[in-house]
N, C-alpha and C positions, 0 to 999 in steps of 0.2 A: 291235682298230682291230691293222691289221697293221705291225710293228716296222719301219721302215728302216735299210737297213746302206751301209754305204760305205763298202768294205775293200782293204787290196795290202796284198801282198806281193812282197819278192824274195830270193834266198838265190844265191849265189856260186860256192856248198864241194857237192863232190856229196855229200859225208854227209850235212848240213844238206840240201838240197835230194831225198836219196831219206827220207829222213825225217821234213822236212813231208811231199811227194807222200805216200806210204804211208798218214799221220795223215788227208789230205781222202781220197783216193779208194782204196784197200786195198794189190791188191800194184801196188807200180812199182821196174821194175830199172831205172834209170838205169846206159845201156849206156855210160860213158865215162870218159876221164879226170878230167876235166875239162867242169862244168854251171855253166851260173844257169836260173833261174825266176825270171818273175816271176808276178801274178793279181789284175786287178783286180776285185770282184764288187762289184754294187750293183745292189739289190733291194729286196726285202719275203718274208715267210715266202711267198705266192704265189707268184713269177715271181722269175727274175734274168737279169743282165747278165751277162756275163764274159768279159771276155780275158784268154786263159792265154799266157803268150810262152817258149817253149819256145825256152830253147839248147844242144842236148842232144838222145843218142837215150836214147829212152827206151821202155819196153814197160810200157803199165800196164792193163788185168784189172779191170775196176768193178761191177758189179753195178748196176746204175741204181735210184732208187729215187723217182722221177722221170719225167720226159719230158723231155729236153734233144736239142735238134734245134740242130749244129753246120753252122760251114761252116771254111776253111783259106787259111789262105797251102801252096803245096805244099808237100810235106812230112807227112801225117799219114793215115797208112793204117790203115782201122782192118777189123776183123772181127764181126760181131753172126750165130750162128751160122751157119748157111751161108752167109750173103753178106758181101759185100768190096765195099769201095770208098777214095775220096782226096775227103779234106774240099771240097777244093781246088776236085776237077773239078764234085760236086754234092753241096748241103745234103746229112746226113741226120741219120739219127731215132731213139733210143734210147727207147724204153717200159719201165716201172715191170718191177722184174722180168726186164728181157732184159744181159743181160752182151757185155757189149765191150771188146774186144782190139784196141787204142789202138799206133802202132808214132807215134809222134812226131819226128817228125826234124827240126831249127832250122827252128821256125811259130808262127807267130801262131794262133791256135785263138779264135775267137769264137762262144762258146756260146749258148743260149735255151733257161735251166729250169720249167718250172710245173710244180706242185705240184698233182699227179695227182686229187683231189676241189677242186680248185677249177678245174683244166679242164674236168674232166664239169658240175659244176657252171653254169659256161660256158655248155660246146656247149648243157646242155638250154634255155638258157633261148635263146639263138644259133636252135636250128633248134624251137624249140616241142616240144618233146619229152621227158615228163621221167625218162620211163627207158631213155634213153639211159647209154651207160655208154662212155667214152673209149677202143675201139682203134685200131692200124690197121693196116691190114694189108698194106705193107710200111713198111718206113726211106726211098726216097729221094722227093721229087713226082710227079705226079701226072699231069707235063705239062712240057713248056719255059716256059710261058709263064709256070703260076705257083711254078716254079722261081723266076724270076726279076722275079716279083711278092714272092714273101715277101723274097729276095735285097736291092728294096729295100726292103722294110720294112726289113728290119735294120739300112741304113745306115740306113734318116732316125732312127731309136733311140737310136744310136750317138751320132745327130746332140744329144739329148734326153738323154744321162744328164749332161750337167752341174747339168737343172730336174728331176735325177727325185730330189728328195725332196722338192718340192708334190705332196698327194697328190693333184690334179687332175692335173696334169702325169704323173704315174708310173701313173694309173687310165686313164687315156688309152691313153698307150706298152701298159702289159701289154693292154687290150680289143684295138689292134691288133697286135702282133705273135701272142694269139690266134686269134684271127679268120683274118690271114693261114697261119700252122699249121695249123689244122684245114679249112680249104681248098687247100688246096695240098700237103697229106697226104693218102693213101688209105686214110679213113677207115671200117669194116666195118660194115657193113648198104647199104643202099638211097642211094646219093648225092643219087637222081630226086624223093626225099619229103623230103629234107635241100631240096636246092635250093626244092623250090615251097617251105616253109612260110617256109622263107628270101625266099624274093622277096614273099611274102604280110606277109609281120611288115613289110618294108618301104618297100613301098606300102601300108600301115596306118598305120606313123609319118611318111610324108612327105607323107599327105593330109590327117590330125590333126594334121602343123606348118602346113602351111598352113589349115587351116581355124582351127585356134589365134591365128593369127597377122590372119588376118582378122575374126575376133568379138572378140576382146581388148576394146576399151573395152566389152562387152558387160559383164551378168552370168553367164557361162557358166563352165558348171561342166564338169569330167571329165569329168561324165553324160550333159550335152550334145555333146560332141566326141567320144564314145564310138556313138550315136545317132548322130550327122552320116558317120563314116567306116562304117557296118553294120557293128558289132563291140562285144564286150562288153568293160565296165569294164577284166576281168582281161585279154581278147585287145591292148587299145589299152592295158598294162600293162604286160606281154609284150614286146610290137613296141615302148615308147620301151627298158625292158631292152634289148633286143637289141640297138638302133638310135642312140640317145644317149647321146654319146660323155657332154658337158656335164652334160646332164640328163638324166635316166637315169628319169625321174616325170613324167607328166604333167602332174602340181601346180609345177611347179618350172620345166619348160619354160613355163607359165600363167604363172608369177608375171614368168620371166624375160621373156616376152616384152609383159607390162603396163610393168615396168619398162626395157627398150627404149625401151617409144612412149610412158612421160614426159619421159628420157631426152628425145625428141630434137622434144616439145612446148616442152619448157624449154629449152632450146636457142634455138629457131625464136622467143622468145613474147616480150613488150613489158614491160617489167616493171614499169609504170607500171600493165599495164593486167590484169597477173594473178598470181597467188598459187600457191607450193609447194603449198597445200594443195586450193584448184582444179582444178591439174594433174597433182596426186594420186590427188584423188576423180576424171577423170574414165576412170581408166585403173582405179577399183576399191579403192584402198587407202583405206578407210576411218581406218584406225591411224594418224593421220600418223606419230608418232614409229615406228612399226615401216617404214613407205615414208622415213625420213631415213636410218634405220640398216642397210636391202637396199641404199640408192640410195648413202650410203658404201662399204657393204663392194661396188661391181661397181663402180667408178668413182672409189673414190676422191675424194671430196669430194663437202661440202655441196652439197644439189639447189640453198640457196640463192647460193650463188659461181654453178651455174652460169646460174640466174635470171639473174642479176645483169651478165653481161657483154656 
């Protein structure tokens, strides 16, 4: 299980600022007589969202150990090899092993970081390619439209920062940011094959969830769902892993669909004519205690209280 962290630091002395920055980011030369710096970092071992506030001029030379994508207010010029840019003009990506030379000057930097093995596994799941190794063919987005999509995704993710301690929220934000990054920046390889795979998995997922919703009251299985949409069980699992935000496997989705349907029945039922056991059995819950526990977890109330309202 990934350890969640939420840390903040603030310095207001030149010597203190330079010492802390060098400890975290390698070579840093603060080029001012007065300087302050603040950083807020939240995430876990697989990804993080960071805001760095530079109230000074500095030079940063940093060899990346993971994937970083950044955007800033005016005042952060950078160079990676022969490529140069300004993070306020266009977001930029740094890959593991690449050296960034940055020149922050009174600016706020938002930084999204991904662990390289985790991002590779995520990309393999999304695109259905078990041999894919994530490498990018450039530092900038592939188009203005996808640049704007990535920036909008980052703005949304910042609204979720207060909720990231919750594992489900963190998983959703992490996956959404990773997907936006993989789509917005140019991966090495044939994008047509990846796009076809991604579209096919999305189609399988949509068809399967629709079929499960329609057949949740019947004693159907994941094997039935896979056959109904013309794929294997392994293919169905891959489609859910790639597209499901809160139910990343078909078993969980089937259970959630049945629980939701049972909830709707309880809300609309006449308690003088119907029991919780009958509703649970109608939607495939043969273990009443397990149903009650699952219902409490999902709706924070006992099913009997829902029925009696």
